[in-house]
C-alpha positions in Angstrom: 101.6 102.0 104.0 105.3 102.3 104.4 106.8 105.5 105.6 108.8 107.8 103.4 112.5 108.5 103.8 114.7 111.5 103.5 118.1 110.6 102.1 119.1 113.5 99.8 122.7 113.4 101.0 125.3 114.3 98.4 122.7 113.8 95.6 121.2 117.1 96.6 117.6 118.1 96.1 115.4 120.6 94.3 115.2 122.7 97.4 118.9 123.4 97.1 117.7 125.8 94.4 117.3 129.2 96.0 113.6 130.3 96.1 112.1 126.8 96.0 110.0 125.2 98.7 108.4 121.7 98.6 105.6 120.2 100.6 104.0 116.8 100.6 100.5 115.7 101.5 100.3 111.9 102.0 96.8 110.3 102.2 96.3 107.8 105.0 93.2 106.1 103.7 94.9 104.7 100.6 98.2 105.2 98.7 97.8 108.6 97.1 98.8 112.2 97.7 100.1 115.4 96.2 103.3 117.5 96.2 103.6 121.2 95.8 106.6 123.2 94.6 106.2 126.8 95.8 108.0 129.9 94.4 106.7 132.7 96.7 108.5 135.4 94.6 107.4 133.9 91.3 109.5 132.1 88.8 109.8 132.0 85.1 108.3 128.8 83.9 108.0 126.4 81.0 106.5 122.9 80.3 107.0 120.1 77.9 104.4 117.3 77.6 105.7 114.2 75.9 103.3 111.5 77.0 100.2 110.8 74.9 97.8 110.7 77.8 98.5 113.8 80.0 96.4 115.2 82.8 97.3 118.8 83.2 96.1 122.3 84.3 97.2 125.7 83.0 100.0 124.5 80.7 98.9 126.6 77.7 99.8 129.8 79.6 103.4 128.6 79.8 103.9 128.8 76.1 106.7 131.4 75.5 104.4 133.6 73.4 101.7 133.9 76.0 101.1 136.6 78.6 101.9 135.3 82.0 105.7 135.2 82.6 105.8 133.8 86.1 104.1 131.1 88.2 103.8 130.8 92.0 103.6 127.1 92.5 103.4 123.8 90.6 101.2 121.0 91.9 101.9 117.3 91.3 99.2 114.9 92.3 97.9 111.4 92.2 94.2 110.7 91.6 94.2 111.0 87.8 92.1 113.9 86.5 90.3 114.2 89.9 93.7 115.1 91.5 93.9 118.4 89.5 91.6 119.7 92.2 94.6 119.8 94.6 95.8 122.9 92.7 92.7 124.8 93.8 93.9 124.4 97.4 97.3 125.8 96.5 95.6 128.8 94.8 93.7 129.5 98.0 96.7 129.1 100.2 98.7 131.5 98.1 95.9 134.0 97.8 95.6 134.1 101.6 99.3 135.2 101.6 98.8 137.8 98.9 101.0 135.9 96.5 100.1 136.0 92.8 99.8 137.8 89.5 98.7 141.4 89.9 95.3 141.8 88.3 94.6 145.3 89.7 91.8 144.2 92.0 93.9 141.5 93.7 96.6 138.9 93.2 95.8 135.8 91.2 98.1 132.8 92.0 99.2 130.9 88.9 99.5 127.2 89.7 99.9 124.8 86.8 99.5 121.2 87.7 99.9 117.6 86.4 98.5 114.4 87.7 99.4 110.7 87.5 97.1 107.7 87.5 97.2 105.7 90.8 93.6 104.5 90.8 94.6 100.9 90.6 96.2 101.0 94.0 93.5 100.9 96.7 90.0 102.6 96.7 89.9 104.9 93.7 87.2 107.0 95.4 89.9 108.4 97.6 92.0 111.0 95.8 93.7 114.3 96.5 91.4 117.3 96.6 91.7 121.0 97.4 92.1 120.4 101.1 95.0 118.0 100.3 96.7 120.7 98.1 96.3 123.3 100.9 97.8 120.9 103.4 100.8 120.3 101.1 101.4 124.0 101.0 101.2 124.2 104.8 103.9 121.5 104.9 106.2 123.3 102.4 109.8 124.2 103.4 113.3 124.6 102.1 114.4 121.4 103.7 115.4 118.4 101.5 112.0 116.7 100.7 111.2 113.2 101.8 111.4 110.6 99.0 109.7 107.4 98.2 106.1 106.6 99.2 105.1 110.2 99.9 103.1 113.0 98.3 102.5 112.5 94.6 104.6 109.3 94.6 102.6 107.5 97.3 100.5 105.4 94.9 103.0 105.2 92.0 103.8 101.9 90.4 106.5 100.9 87.8 106.7 98.4 85.1 103.0 97.7 84.4 103.4 96.8 80.8 102.9 93.1 81.6 100.1 93.7 84.1 99.8 95.5 87.4 100.3 92.1 89.2 103.9 92.0 87.9 104.6 95.7 88.6 106.7 97.2 91.3 106.4 100.2 93.7 107.3 103.6 92.3 107.7 106.8 94.2 109.0 110.4 94.2 112.7 111.3 94.1 114.8 114.5 94.0 118.4 115.5 93.1 120.4 118.5 92.1 123.7 119.5 90.6 125.7 122.7 91.0 128.2 124.2 88.6 130.0 127.5 89.2 127.5 128.7 91.8 124.4 127.8 89.7 122.1 125.0 90.8 119.7 122.9 88.8 117.4 120.5 90.8 114.7 118.0 89.8 111.7 116.5 91.6 110.2 113.5 89.9 107.1 111.4 90.7 107.6 108.2 88.7 104.6 106.1 87.8 106.0 104.8 84.5 104.7 102.1 82.3 108.3 101.1 81.6 111.3 100.1 83.8 113.5 102.5 85.7 117.1 102.3 84.6 120.3 103.4 86.5 121.5 106.3 84.3 125.1 105.5 85.0 125.2 101.7 84.5 122.1 101.2 82.3 121.0 98.4 84.6 117.3 97.9 85.4 116.6 99.1 89.0 112.8 98.4 89.1 110.0 97.5 86.7 108.2 94.5 85.3 109.0 91.3 87.1 109.4 87.8 85.9 106.5 85.3 86.0 107.6 84.0 89.4 107.7 87.6 90.7 111.2 87.2 92.0 113.3 88.9 89.4 113.4 91.7 86.9 112.1 90.9 83.4 113.9 93.7 81.6 111.0 95.2 79.5 113.2 96.4 76.7 114.7 93.0 76.0 111.3 91.3 76.6 109.5 93.4 74.0 112.3 93.0 71.5 112.3 89.2 71.7 108.5 89.3 71.1 106.9 89.0 74.5 103.4 90.5 74.1 102.5 93.4 76.4 99.2 93.2 78.3 96.6 95.6 76.9 96.4 98.7 79.0 93.9 101.5 79.4 95.5 104.6 78.0 96.7 107.1 80.7 97.1 104.6 83.5 100.8 105.6 83.9 102.8 108.8 83.9 106.0 110.4 85.1 105.5 114.0 86.2 107.9 116.4 87.7 109.7 119.8 88.0 113.2 120.9 87.1 114.2 124.2 88.7 117.3 126.5 88.6 118.4 129.6 90.3 120.0 130.8 87.0 118.7 133.9 85.3 116.7 132.6 82.3 113.9 133.8 79.9 110.6 132.2 79.4 111.8 130.8 76.1 114.8 129.3 77.8 112.6 127.9 80.5 110.7 126.0 77.8 114.0 124.6 76.4 115.0 123.5 79.9 111.8 121.5 80.2 112.6 119.9 76.8 116.1 119.0 77.9 114.9 117.5 81.1 113.0 114.9 79.2 116.4 113.6 78.0 116.9 112.7 81.6 113.7 110.6 81.6 114.9 108.9 78.4 118.1 107.9 80.2 116.3 106.5 83.3 113.0 105.0 81.9 112.6 102.4 79.1 110.2 102.5 77.3 109.3 106.1 78.0 106.8 108.7 76.5 104.4 105.9 75.4 100.8 106.1 74.3 99.8 105.0 77.8 102.0 107.6 79.6 101.2 111.3 80.3 104.8 112.3 80.9 104.9 116.0 81.8 107.8 118.1 83.1 107.7 121.7 84.2 110.7 124.0 84.5 111.2 126.9 86.9 113.8 129.7 86.9 114.0 131.7 90.1 117.0 133.9 89.0 118.3 134.0 92.6 121.9 133.2 91.7 122.0 136.4 89.6 123.8 134.7 86.7 123.5 132.1 84.0 125.9 129.5 82.6 124.3 129.4 79.2 121.8 126.9 77.9 124.3 124.3 76.8 125.4 123.8 80.4 122.0 124.3 82.0 120.4 121.8 79.7 123.0 119.2 80.5 122.5 119.9 84.2 118.7 119.6 83.8 118.9 116.2 82.1 121.4 114.9 84.7 119.3 116.0 87.7 116.2 114.6 86.2 117.8 111.2 85.5 119.2 111.1 89.0 115.9 112.0 90.6 114.0 109.4 88.6 116.4 106.7 89.7 116.1 107.8 93.3 112.3 107.6 93.1 112.7 103.9 92.5 115.5 103.4 95.1 113.5 105.2 97.8 110.2 103.4 97.2 109.1 100.8 99.7 106.8 97.8 99.2 103.1 98.0 99.8 100.2 95.6 100.0 96.8 97.2 99.4 93.6 96.3 101.2 92.5 94.5 98.1 95.6 92.3 98.3 97.8 93.8 95.5 101.4 93.5 96.4 104.0 95.8 94.9 107.6 95.1 95.9 110.3 97.7 95.8 113.8 97.7 94.4 115.1 97.1 97.9 113.1 93.9 98.2 114.5 92.4 94.9 118.0 93.4 95.8 118.0 92.8 99.5 120.8 90.3 99.2 123.0 93.0 97.7 124.6 96.0 99.3 122.5 98.9 98.2 124.3 102.2 97.4 122.3 105.3 97.0 123.2 107.5 94.0 125.8 110.1 95.3 127.0 113.1 93.4 
């Protein structure tokens, strides 16, 4: 398995948001893993689920009308529904540190989670569990997170609409933008059915390949000219992630921030939010900046950071060949004759 890389550079990262820590666990037995986003002091949270085949935990409590107003971590994991067990490890790690919702007799850590389907990449019996989630928490820090084939992005693949044999390697990416002392950052694990698009140029970065495997097919144009997609098992894709800000926001505003972040996915993935995807984005507000720019600006920042992070997930990915012989090239492989420039803001 290829190693991950850390190239946040001028693109920033989600940990540039005060109060956010990120940790990865990367499985060594096959390409899979999990990623935790920790808010030790708690953060106002929201969620928006757009894909038709989601795998999630504790998303209902994030509805603006429901009781709990803060969460203490978000878990993103591979392993499909089995990967939700990684959140249990995060709950244990937080409880040991007396972090959680005060329930009089103790503190209950609130850890919503979402998973992506990476069971086609290697031995599906190996998937993130509670120990993996605990290890991700142990690794958490405020440093810029590694990107690419790491954590929840380890087994991610892109452009599977014409079959996994013509797909490419996905991954995890992060970015942030700052306006007037307020930062919004995103962390995206991209395992999309569709292609990943450069949000600035609208050019395909990675996705379904041509029949000879050497070029990009451009899924949008292929479908519009009548190329038939390969039948897929529902839920075998998904882009999951977190958008976070240090602005002061309410729970209702956190929900709207998650909604706006999906606009970033729509700019960087095509097709997106399909019947075979479980696209889920969480939002977090730490309030550490002590101010807010208003939802118009925050929503714009959230969409921008999400689009950038999704593109970086594709750029940072590295090719893999599984023990079963499945080869998934990365964007760098198809464009190695060109000078690659990382998105910079």
